[in-house]
PDB file of N, CA, C and O in Angstrom:
ATOM      1  N   ASP A   1     154.520 105.133 116.213  1.00  0.00           N
ATOM      2  CA  ASP A   1     154.213 104.658 115.100  1.00  0.00           C
ATOM      3  C   ASP A   1     153.897 106.444 114.673  1.00  0.00           C
ATOM      4  O   ASP A   1     153.676 107.134 115.668  1.00  0.00           O
ATOM      5  N   GLU A   2     153.865 107.197 113.306  1.00  0.00           N
ATOM      6  CA  GLU A   2     153.753 108.380 112.539  1.00  0.00           C
ATOM      7  C   GLU A   2     152.679 108.130 112.051  1.00  0.00           C
ATOM      8  O   GLU A   2     152.064 109.185 111.896  1.00  0.00           O
ATOM      9  N   TYR A   3     151.819 106.818 111.545  1.00  0.00           N
ATOM     10  CA  TYR A   3     150.647 107.180 110.755  1.00  0.00           C
ATOM     11  C   TYR A   3     150.478 105.338 110.532  1.00  0.00           C
ATOM     12  O   TYR A   3     151.402 104.536 110.663  1.00  0.00           O
ATOM     13  N   TRP A   4     149.450 105.101 110.273  1.00  0.00           N
ATOM     14  CA  TRP A   4     148.532 103.920 109.862  1.00  0.00           C
ATOM     15  C   TRP A   4     147.738 103.564 108.649  1.00  0.00           C
ATOM     16  O   TRP A   4     146.718 104.158 108.301  1.00  0.00           O
ATOM     17  N   ILE A   5     148.310 102.498 107.997  1.00  0.00           N
ATOM     18  CA  ILE A   5     147.568 101.712 106.974  1.00  0.00           C
ATOM     19  C   ILE A   5     146.475 100.903 106.475  1.00  0.00           C
ATOM     20  O   ILE A   5     146.307  99.837 107.066  1.00  0.00           O
ATOM     21  N   LEU A   6     145.713 101.170 105.536  1.00  0.00           N
ATOM     22  CA  LEU A   6     144.146 100.325 105.592  1.00  0.00           C
ATOM     23  C   LEU A   6     144.574  99.510 104.196  1.00  0.00           C
ATOM     24  O   LEU A   6     145.123 100.186 103.326  1.00  0.00           O
ATOM     25  N   GLU A   7     144.411  98.476 104.011  1.00  0.00           N
ATOM     26  CA  GLU A   7     143.704  97.654 102.976  1.00  0.00           C
ATOM     27  C   GLU A   7     142.670  96.798 103.484  1.00  0.00           C
ATOM     28  O   GLU A   7     142.634  96.227 104.573  1.00  0.00           O
ATOM     29  N   ALA A   8     141.870  96.786 102.589  1.00  0.00           N
ATOM     30  CA  ALA A   8     140.426  96.273 102.652  1.00  0.00           C
ATOM     31  C   ALA A   8     139.989  96.003 101.455  1.00  0.00           C
ATOM     32  O   ALA A   8     140.133  96.698 100.449  1.00  0.00           O
ATOM     33  N   ALA A   9     139.150  94.421 101.605  1.00  0.00           N
ATOM     34  CA  ALA A   9     138.512  94.457 100.551  1.00  0.00           C
ATOM     35  C   ALA A   9     136.679  94.538 100.564  1.00  0.00           C
ATOM     36  O   ALA A   9     135.990  94.336 101.564  1.00  0.00           O
ATOM     37  N   ILE A  10     136.185  94.870  99.244  1.00  0.00           N
ATOM     38  CA  ILE A  10     135.003  95.687  99.368  1.00  0.00           C
ATOM     39  C   ILE A  10     134.279  94.812  98.708  1.00  0.00           C
ATOM     40  O   ILE A  10     134.393  94.671  97.490  1.00  0.00           O
ATOM     41  N   PRO A  11     133.221  93.934  99.644  1.00  0.00           N
ATOM     42  CA  PRO A  11     132.301  92.897  98.665  1.00  0.00           C
ATOM     43  C   PRO A  11     131.151  93.665  98.410  1.00  0.00           C
ATOM     44  O   PRO A  11     130.152  93.689  99.129  1.00  0.00           O
ATOM     45  N   PHE A  12     131.343  94.372  97.230  1.00  0.00           N
ATOM     46  CA  PHE A  12     130.480  95.300  96.489  1.00  0.00           C
ATOM     47  C   PHE A  12     129.223  94.743  96.236  1.00  0.00           C
ATOM     48  O   PHE A  12     128.284  95.529  96.364  1.00  0.00           O
ATOM     49  N   ALA A  13     128.841  93.104  95.773  1.00  0.00           N
ATOM     50  CA  ALA A  13     127.630  92.795  96.277  1.00  0.00           C
ATOM     51  C   ALA A  13     126.785  93.244  97.567  1.00  0.00           C
ATOM     52  O   ALA A  13     125.555  93.247  97.505  1.00  0.00           O
ATOM     53  N   ASN A  14     127.224  93.491  98.327  1.00  0.00           N
ATOM     54  CA  ASN A  14     126.556  93.438  99.968  1.00  0.00           C
ATOM     55  C   ASN A  14     125.812  94.876  99.869  1.00  0.00           C
ATOM     56  O   ASN A  14     124.810  95.265 100.470  1.00  0.00           O
ATOM     57  N   PHE A  15     126.637  95.549  98.905  1.00  0.00           N
ATOM     58  CA  PHE A  15     125.515  97.096  98.982  1.00  0.00           C
ATOM     59  C   PHE A  15     124.978  97.347  97.529  1.00  0.00           C
ATOM     60  O   PHE A  15     125.111  98.416  96.933  1.00  0.00           O
ATOM     61  N   ALA A  16     124.388  96.290  97.059  1.00  0.00           N
ATOM     62  CA  ALA A  16     123.331  96.252  95.626  1.00  0.00           C
ATOM     63  C   ALA A  16     122.284  96.869  96.368  1.00  0.00           C
ATOM     64  O   ALA A  16     121.744  97.713  95.652  1.00  0.00           O
ATOM     65  N   HIS A  17     121.742  96.804  97.551  1.00  0.00           N
ATOM     66  CA  HIS A  17     120.844  97.717  97.928  1.00  0.00           C
ATOM     67  C   HIS A  17     120.263  99.090  98.150  1.00  0.00           C
ATOM     68  O   HIS A  17     119.156  99.547  98.436  1.00  0.00           O
ATOM     69  N   VAL A  18     121.541  99.586  97.883  1.00  0.00           N
ATOM     70  CA  VAL A  18     121.814 101.509  98.475  1.00  0.00           C
ATOM     71  C   VAL A  18     122.393 101.810  97.066  1.00  0.00           C
ATOM     72  O   VAL A  18     122.111 102.903  96.575  1.00  0.00           O
ATOM     73  N   ALA A  19     123.398 100.702  96.169  1.00  0.00           N
ATOM     74  CA  ALA A  19     124.250 101.687  95.586  1.00  0.00           C
ATOM     75  C   ALA A  19     123.690 101.613  94.036  1.00  0.00           C
ATOM     76  O   ALA A  19     123.074 100.614  93.664  1.00  0.00           O
ATOM     77  N   VAL A  20     123.962 102.835  93.065  1.00  0.00           N
ATOM     78  CA  VAL A  20     123.313 103.029  91.774  1.00  0.00           C
ATOM     79  C   VAL A  20     123.547 101.939  91.160  1.00  0.00           C
ATOM     80  O   VAL A  20     122.651 101.376  90.531  1.00  0.00           O
ATOM     81  N   HIS A  21     124.805 101.446  91.235  1.00  0.00           N
ATOM     82  CA  HIS A  21     125.677 100.435  90.184  1.00  0.00           C
ATOM     83  C   HIS A  21     126.709  99.797  91.401  1.00  0.00           C
ATOM     84  O   HIS A  21     127.241 100.400  92.333  1.00  0.00           O
ATOM     85  N   THR A  22     126.826  97.557  90.832  1.00  0.00           N
ATOM     86  CA  THR A  22     127.680  97.437  91.521  1.00  0.00           C
ATOM     87  C   THR A  22     128.146  95.984  90.527  1.00  0.00           C
ATOM     88  O   THR A  22     127.480  95.132  89.938  1.00  0.00           O
ATOM     89  N   PRO A  23     129.301  96.171  90.662  1.00  0.00           N
ATOM     90  CA  PRO A  23     129.983  97.081  91.285  1.00  0.00           C
ATOM     91  C   PRO A  23     130.337  98.596  90.565  1.00  0.00           C
ATOM     92  O   PRO A  23     130.115  98.835  89.378  1.00  0.00           O
ATOM     93  N   PRO A  24     130.820  99.384  91.350  1.00  0.00           N
ATOM     94  CA  PRO A  24     130.766 101.104  90.873  1.00  0.00           C
ATOM     95  C   PRO A  24     131.435 100.693  89.424  1.00  0.00           C
ATOM     96  O   PRO A  24     132.167  99.771  89.063  1.00  0.00           O
ATOM     97  N   LYS A  25     130.775 101.927  88.710  1.00  0.00           N
ATOM     98  CA  LYS A  25     131.261 102.111  87.341  1.00  0.00           C
ATOM     99  C   LYS A  25     131.998 103.712  87.851  1.00  0.00           C
ATOM    100  O   LYS A  25     131.693 104.382  88.837  1.00  0.00           O
ATOM    101  N   THR A  26     133.099 104.021  86.742  1.00  0.00           N
ATOM    102  CA  THR A  26     133.297 105.285  86.761  1.00  0.00           C
ATOM    103  C   THR A  26     133.185 106.660  86.790  1.00  0.00           C
ATOM    104  O   THR A  26     133.222 107.186  85.677  1.00  0.00           O
ATOM    105  N   GLY A  27     133.031 107.560  87.952  1.00  0.00           N
ATOM    106  CA  GLY A  27     132.648 108.667  88.484  1.00  0.00           C
ATOM    107  C   GLY A  27     131.571 108.383  89.544  1.00  0.00           C
ATOM    108  O   GLY A  27     131.090 109.290  90.224  1.00  0.00           O
ATOM    109  N   ASP A  28     131.173 106.972  89.673  1.00  0.00           N
ATOM    110  CA  ASP A  28     130.286 106.961  90.796  1.00  0.00           C
ATOM    111  C   ASP A  28     130.754 107.212  91.838  1.00  0.00           C
ATOM    112  O   ASP A  28     131.869 106.743  92.067  1.00  0.00           O
ATOM    113  N   ILE A  29     130.083 108.055  92.886  1.00  0.00           N
ATOM    114  CA  ILE A  29     130.464 108.407  94.489  1.00  0.00           C
ATOM    115  C   ILE A  29     129.941 107.933  95.669  1.00  0.00           C
ATOM    116  O   ILE A  29     128.756 108.184  95.887  1.00  0.00           O
ATOM    117  N   TRP A  30     130.811 107.057  96.792  1.00  0.00           N
ATOM    118  CA  TRP A  30     130.086 106.831  97.711  1.00  0.00           C
ATOM    119  C   TRP A  30     130.803 108.077  98.589  1.00  0.00           C
ATOM    120  O   TRP A  30     131.575 109.023  98.437  1.00  0.00           O
ATOM    121  N   HIS A  31     130.001 107.404  99.610  1.00  0.00           N
ATOM    122  CA  HIS A  31     130.288 108.657 101.094  1.00  0.00           C
ATOM    123  C   HIS A  31     130.515 107.040 102.259  1.00  0.00           C
ATOM    124  O   HIS A  31     129.882 106.032 102.573  1.00  0.00           O
ATOM    125  N   LEU A  32     131.747 107.654 102.518  1.00  0.00           N
ATOM    126  CA  LEU A  32     132.730 106.733 103.799  1.00  0.00           C
ATOM    127  C   LEU A  32     133.412 107.253 104.685  1.00  0.00           C
ATOM    128  O   LEU A  32     134.050 108.279 104.448  1.00  0.00           O
ATOM    129  N   ASN A  33     133.421 106.813 105.579  1.00  0.00           N
ATOM    130  CA  ASN A  33     134.886 107.118 106.614  1.00  0.00           C
ATOM    131  C   ASN A  33     135.060 105.842 107.182  1.00  0.00           C
ATOM    132  O   ASN A  33     134.257 104.912 107.245  1.00  0.00           O
ATOM    133  N   LEU A  34     136.483 105.943 107.678  1.00  0.00           N
ATOM    134  CA  LEU A  34     137.036 105.029 107.914  1.00  0.00           C
ATOM    135  C   LEU A  34     137.899 105.334 109.382  1.00  0.00           C
ATOM    136  O   LEU A  34     138.784 106.167 109.575  1.00  0.00           O
ATOM    137  N   ASN A  35     137.420 104.540 110.142  1.00  0.00           N
ATOM    138  CA  ASN A  35     137.828 104.773 111.945  1.00  0.00           C
ATOM    139  C   ASN A  35     138.626 104.218 112.194  1.00  0.00           C
ATOM    140  O   ASN A  35     138.894 103.259 111.471  1.00  0.00           O
ATOM    141  N   ARG A  36     139.661 104.577 113.641  1.00  0.00           N
ATOM    142  CA  ARG A  36     140.580 103.920 114.390  1.00  0.00           C
ATOM    143  C   ARG A  36     140.804 104.474 115.742  1.00  0.00           C
ATOM    144  O   ARG A  36     141.284 105.530 116.154  1.00  0.00           O
ATOM    145  N   LEU A  37     140.311 103.439 116.291  1.00  0.00           N
ATOM    146  CA  LEU A  37     139.828 103.327 117.885  1.00  0.00           C
ATOM    147  C   LEU A  37     140.864 102.557 118.151  1.00  0.00           C
ATOM    148  O   LEU A  37     141.265 101.829 117.244  1.00  0.00           O
ATOM    149  N   GLY A  38     141.433 102.537 119.247  1.00  0.00           N
ATOM    150  CA  GLY A  38     142.480 102.176 120.050  1.00  0.00           C
ATOM    151  C   GLY A  38     143.402 102.685 121.204  1.00  0.00           C
ATOM    152  O   GLY A  38     143.401 103.866 121.551  1.00  0.00           O
ATOM    153  N   GLY A  39     144.219 101.690 121.801  1.00  0.00           N
ATOM    154  CA  GLY A  39     144.875 101.712 122.901  1.00  0.00           C
ATOM    155  C   GLY A  39     144.233 101.587 123.964  1.00  0.00           C
ATOM    156  O   GLY A  39     143.191 102.142 124.313  1.00  0.00           O
ATOM    157  N   LYS A  40     145.132 100.531 124.700  1.00  0.00           N
ATOM    158  CA  LYS A  40     144.827 100.280 126.004  1.00  0.00           C
ATOM    159  C   LYS A  40     145.252 101.431 127.287  1.00  0.00           C
ATOM    160  O   LYS A  40     144.481 101.811 128.169  1.00  0.00           O
ATOM    161  N   THR A  41     146.724 101.860 127.105  1.00  0.00           N
ATOM    162  CA  THR A  41     147.332 102.565 127.720  1.00  0.00           C
ATOM    163  C   THR A  41     147.362 104.065 127.849  1.00  0.00           C
ATOM    164  O   THR A  41     147.657 104.817 128.778  1.00  0.00           O
ATOM    165  N   ASN A  42     146.683 104.380 125.756  1.00  0.00           N
ATOM    166  CA  ASN A  42     147.428 106.072 125.318  1.00  0.00           C
ATOM    167  C   ASN A  42     145.980 105.596 124.421  1.00  0.00           C
ATOM    168  O   ASN A  42     145.871 104.684 123.602  1.00  0.00           O
ATOM    169  N   GLU A  43     145.006 106.512 124.878  1.00  0.00           N
ATOM    170  CA  GLU A  43     143.979 106.086 123.898  1.00  0.00           C
ATOM    171  C   GLU A  43     144.204 106.655 122.468  1.00  0.00           C
ATOM    172  O   GLU A  43     144.723 107.771 122.452  1.00  0.00           O
ATOM    173  N   GLN A  44     143.958 106.186 121.457  1.00  0.00           N
ATOM    174  CA  GLN A  44     144.286 106.681 120.339  1.00  0.00           C
ATOM    175  C   GLN A  44     142.727 106.839 119.048  1.00  0.00           C
ATOM    176  O   GLN A  44     142.011 105.877 118.769  1.00  0.00           O
ATOM    177  N   PHE A  45     142.556 108.136 118.519  1.00  0.00           N
ATOM    178  CA  PHE A  45     141.447 108.185 118.116  1.00  0.00           C
ATOM    179  C   PHE A  45     141.647 108.948 116.489  1.00  0.00           C
ATOM    180  O   PHE A  45     141.801 110.139 116.217  1.00  0.00           O
ATOM    181  N   SER A  46     141.580 107.846 115.657  1.00  0.00           N
ATOM    182  CA  SER A  46     141.859 108.662 114.185  1.00  0.00           C
ATOM    183  C   SER A  46     141.126 108.609 113.061  1.00  0.00           C
ATOM    184  O   SER A  46     141.180 107.448 112.658  1.00  0.00           O
ATOM    185  N   GLN A  47     140.544 109.194 112.431  1.00  0.00           N
ATOM    186  CA  GLN A  47     139.033 109.216 111.426  1.00  0.00           C
ATOM    187  C   GLN A  47     139.907 110.102 109.983  1.00  0.00           C
ATOM    188  O   GLN A  47     140.477 111.190 110.059  1.00  0.00           O
ATOM    189  N   TRP A  48     139.743 109.068 108.534  1.00  0.00           N
ATOM    190  CA  TRP A  48     139.900 109.643 107.723  1.00  0.00           C
ATOM    191  C   TRP A  48     139.460 111.008 106.707  1.00  0.00           C
ATOM    192  O   TRP A  48     139.932 111.559 105.712  1.00  0.00           O
ATOM    193  N   SER A  49     138.102 111.206 107.727  1.00  0.00           N
ATOM    194  CA  SER A  49     137.135 112.039 107.244  1.00  0.00           C
ATOM    195  C   SER A  49     136.939 112.403 108.456  1.00  0.00           C
ATOM    196  O   SER A  49     136.030 111.765 108.987  1.00  0.00           O
ATOM    197  N   GLY A  50     137.764 113.707 109.560  1.00  0.00           N
ATOM    198  CA  GLY A  50     136.823 114.292 110.829  1.00  0.00           C
ATOM    199  C   GLY A  50     135.952 114.218 110.870  1.00  0.00           C
ATOM    200  O   GLY A  50     135.398 114.328 109.776  1.00  0.00           O
ATOM    201  N   SER A  51     135.026 113.974 112.100  1.00  0.00           N
ATOM    202  CA  SER A  51     134.026 114.284 112.240  1.00  0.00           C
ATOM    203  C   SER A  51     133.328 115.686 113.070  1.00  0.00           C
ATOM    204  O   SER A  51     132.142 115.933 113.292  1.00  0.00           O
ATOM    205  N   ARG A  52     134.606 116.493 113.426  1.00  0.00           N
ATOM    206  CA  ARG A  52     134.099 118.019 114.245  1.00  0.00           C
ATOM    207  C   ARG A  52     133.725 117.630 115.087  1.00  0.00           C
ATOM    208  O   ARG A  52     132.844 118.227 115.706  1.00  0.00           O
ATOM    209  N   THR A  53     134.152 116.621 115.439  1.00  0.00           N
ATOM    210  CA  THR A  53     133.132 116.927 117.424  1.00  0.00           C
ATOM    211  C   THR A  53     134.622 116.214 118.196  1.00  0.00           C
ATOM    212  O   THR A  53     135.479 115.506 117.668  1.00  0.00           O
ATOM    213  N   PRO A  54     134.533 116.671 119.512  1.00  0.00           N
ATOM    214  CA  PRO A  54     135.802 116.389 120.497  1.00  0.00           C
ATOM    215  C   PRO A  54     135.332 114.903 120.974  1.00  0.00           C
ATOM    216  O   PRO A  54     136.185 114.268 120.354  1.00  0.00           O
ATOM    217  N   GLU A  55     134.970 114.436 121.290  1.00  0.00           N
ATOM    218  CA  GLU A  55     134.614 113.160 121.249  1.00  0.00           C
ATOM    219  C   GLU A  55     134.155 111.895 119.955  1.00  0.00           C
ATOM    220  O   GLU A  55     133.169 112.150 119.263  1.00  0.00           O
ATOM    221  N   PRO A  56     134.862 110.686 119.732  1.00  0.00           N
ATOM    222  CA  PRO A  56     134.880 110.187 118.565  1.00  0.00           C
ATOM    223  C   PRO A  56     132.936 109.939 118.159  1.00  0.00           C
ATOM    224  O   PRO A  56     132.137 110.060 119.088  1.00  0.00           O
ATOM    225  N   GLN A  57     132.620 109.731 117.266  1.00  0.00           N
ATOM    226  CA  GLN A  57     131.951 109.966 116.873  1.00  0.00           C
ATOM    227  C   GLN A  57     131.432 109.307 115.044  1.00  0.00           C
ATOM    228  O   GLN A  57     131.355 110.119 114.122  1.00  0.00           O
ATOM    229  N   PHE A  58     131.230 108.269 114.887  1.00  0.00           N
ATOM    230  CA  PHE A  58     131.135 106.985 114.004  1.00  0.00           C
ATOM    231  C   PHE A  58     130.342 107.474 113.103  1.00  0.00           C
ATOM    232  O   PHE A  58     130.778 107.272 111.970  1.00  0.00           O
ATOM    233  N   HIS A  59     128.986 108.245 113.151  1.00  0.00           N
ATOM    234  CA  HIS A  59     127.247 108.235 112.800  1.00  0.00           C
ATOM    235  C   HIS A  59     127.386 109.584 112.468  1.00  0.00           C
ATOM    236  O   HIS A  59     126.389 110.228 112.797  1.00  0.00           O
ATOM    237  N   SER A  60     128.254 110.235 111.940  1.00  0.00           N
ATOM    238  CA  SER A  60     127.818 111.659 111.604  1.00  0.00           C
ATOM    239  C   SER A  60     128.142 111.207 109.881  1.00  0.00           C
ATOM    240  O   SER A  60     129.299 111.377 109.495  1.00  0.00           O
ATOM    241  N   PRO A  61     127.227 110.706 108.995  1.00  0.00           N
ATOM    242  CA  PRO A  61     127.042 110.816 107.274  1.00  0.00           C
ATOM    243  C   PRO A  61     127.253 112.133 107.107  1.00  0.00           C
ATOM    244  O   PRO A  61     128.059 111.932 106.198  1.00  0.00           O
ATOM    245  N   ASP A  62     127.229 113.671 107.215  1.00  0.00           N
ATOM    246  CA  ASP A  62     127.083 114.846 106.558  1.00  0.00           C
ATOM    247  C   ASP A  62     128.739 114.943 106.869  1.00  0.00           C
ATOM    248  O   ASP A  62     129.022 116.140 106.804  1.00  0.00           O
ATOM    249  N   ASP A  63     129.512 114.434 107.070  1.00  0.00           N
ATOM    250  CA  ASP A  63     131.002 114.303 107.883  1.00  0.00           C
ATOM    251  C   ASP A  63     131.741 113.488 107.052  1.00  0.00           C
ATOM    252  O   ASP A  63     132.893 113.872 106.852  1.00  0.00           O
ATOM    253  N   PHE A  64     131.300 112.188 106.367  1.00  0.00           N
ATOM    254  CA  PHE A  64     131.583 111.198 105.750  1.00  0.00           C
ATOM    255  C   PHE A  64     132.660 112.206 104.568  1.00  0.00           C
ATOM    256  O   PHE A  64     132.513 113.397 104.295  1.00  0.00           O
ATOM    257  N   GLY A  65     133.701 111.272 104.050  1.00  0.00           N
ATOM    258  CA  GLY A  65     134.661 111.511 103.060  1.00  0.00           C
ATOM    259  C   GLY A  65     133.903 111.196 101.966  1.00  0.00           C
ATOM    260  O   GLY A  65     132.719 110.886 102.099  1.00  0.00           O
ATOM    261  N   ARG A  66     134.709 111.257 100.374  1.00  0.00           N
ATOM    262  CA  ARG A  66     133.930 111.146  99.277  1.00  0.00           C
ATOM    263  C   ARG A  66     134.634 110.530  98.716  1.00  0.00           C
ATOM    264  O   ARG A  66     135.738 111.017  98.473  1.00  0.00           O
ATOM    265  N   VAL A  67     134.240 108.856  98.145  1.00  0.00           N
ATOM    266  CA  VAL A  67     135.350 108.188  97.338  1.00  0.00           C
ATOM    267  C   VAL A  67     134.390 107.877  95.816  1.00  0.00           C
ATOM    268  O   VAL A  67     133.516 107.120  95.394  1.00  0.00           O
ATOM    269  N   VAL A  68     135.115 108.860  95.445  1.00  0.00           N
ATOM    270  CA  VAL A  68     135.357 108.812  93.817  1.00  0.00           C
ATOM    271  C   VAL A  68     135.613 107.714  92.770  1.00  0.00           C
ATOM    272  O   VAL A  68     136.422 108.102  91.928  1.00  0.00           O
ATOM    273  N   PHE A  69     135.228 106.629  92.593  1.00  0.00           N
ATOM    274  CA  PHE A  69     135.348 105.641  91.309  1.00  0.00           C
ATOM    275  C   PHE A  69     136.085 106.034  90.262  1.00  0.00           C
ATOM    276  O   PHE A  69     135.881 107.137  89.755  1.00  0.00           O
ATOM    277  N   SER A  70     137.095 105.145  89.767  1.00  0.00           N
ATOM    278  CA  SER A  70     137.370 105.545  88.367  1.00  0.00           C
ATOM    279  C   SER A  70     138.574 104.513  88.144  1.00  0.00           C
ATOM    280  O   SER A  70     139.391 103.990  88.902  1.00  0.00           O
ATOM    281  N   ASP A  71     138.307 104.447  86.678  1.00  0.00           N
ATOM    282  CA  ASP A  71     139.017 102.946  85.541  1.00  0.00           C
ATOM    283  C   ASP A  71     140.356 103.674  85.425  1.00  0.00           C
ATOM    284  O   ASP A  71     140.503 103.927  84.230  1.00  0.00           O
ATOM    285  N   LYS A  72     141.514 104.173  86.206  1.00  0.00           N
ATOM    286  CA  LYS A  72     142.254 105.328  86.367  1.00  0.00           C
ATOM    287  C   LYS A  72     143.438 104.611  87.820  1.00  0.00           C
ATOM    288  O   LYS A  72     142.991 104.418  88.950  1.00  0.00           O
ATOM    289  N   ALA A  73     144.273 104.447  87.605  1.00  0.00           N
ATOM    290  CA  ALA A  73     144.856 104.011  88.419  1.00  0.00           C
ATOM    291  C   ALA A  73     145.288 105.256  89.456  1.00  0.00           C
ATOM    292  O   ALA A  73     145.970 106.107  88.885  1.00  0.00           O
ATOM    293  N   SER A  74     144.998 105.544  90.983  1.00  0.00           N
ATOM    294  CA  SER A  74     144.856 106.874  91.688  1.00  0.00           C
ATOM    295  C   SER A  74     146.983 107.128  91.463  1.00  0.00           C
ATOM    296  O   SER A  74     147.772 106.187  91.556  1.00  0.00           O
ATOM    297  N   PRO A  75     147.339 108.400  91.215  1.00  0.00           N
ATOM    298  CA  PRO A  75     148.483 108.898  91.533  1.00  0.00           C
ATOM    299  C   PRO A  75     149.325 108.715  92.866  1.00  0.00           C
ATOM    300  O   PRO A  75     150.485 109.065  93.080  1.00  0.00           O
ATOM    301  N   PHE A  76     148.245 107.944  93.872  1.00  0.00           N
ATOM    302  CA  PHE A  76     148.995 107.922  95.183  1.00  0.00           C
ATOM    303  C   PHE A  76     149.020 106.787  95.497  1.00  0.00           C
ATOM    304  O   PHE A  76     149.492 106.370  96.554  1.00  0.00           O
ATOM    305  N   TRP A  77     148.558 106.175  94.696  1.00  0.00           N
ATOM    306  CA  TRP A  77     148.795 104.267  94.632  1.00  0.00           C
ATOM    307  C   TRP A  77     150.582 104.459  95.236  1.00  0.00           C
ATOM    308  O   TRP A  77     151.198 105.492  94.973  1.00  0.00           O
ATOM    309  N   ARG A  78     151.171 103.410  95.978  1.00  0.00           N
ATOM    310  CA  ARG A  78     152.540 103.469  96.354  1.00  0.00           C
ATOM    311  C   ARG A  78     153.022 101.479  95.360  1.00  0.00           C
ATOM    312  O   ARG A  78     154.169 101.032  95.397  1.00  0.00           O
TER     313      ARG A  78
END
């Protein structure tokens, strides 16, 4: 395999205690990271936004990516 795809549903109500708006409004920014760790015989590790550490590090908020919400469809959507 050369890549992986993630499709997820986010229950915005679960973030009501930390988010300014739920559901998010256009222009809202959330910090997020998506991680993949697996492989029994060939360990694999990948992140959407790298943690800049030699070993997997899922708890580095300074390295999280930014999700900018919009009311327009992404040009990257296929």
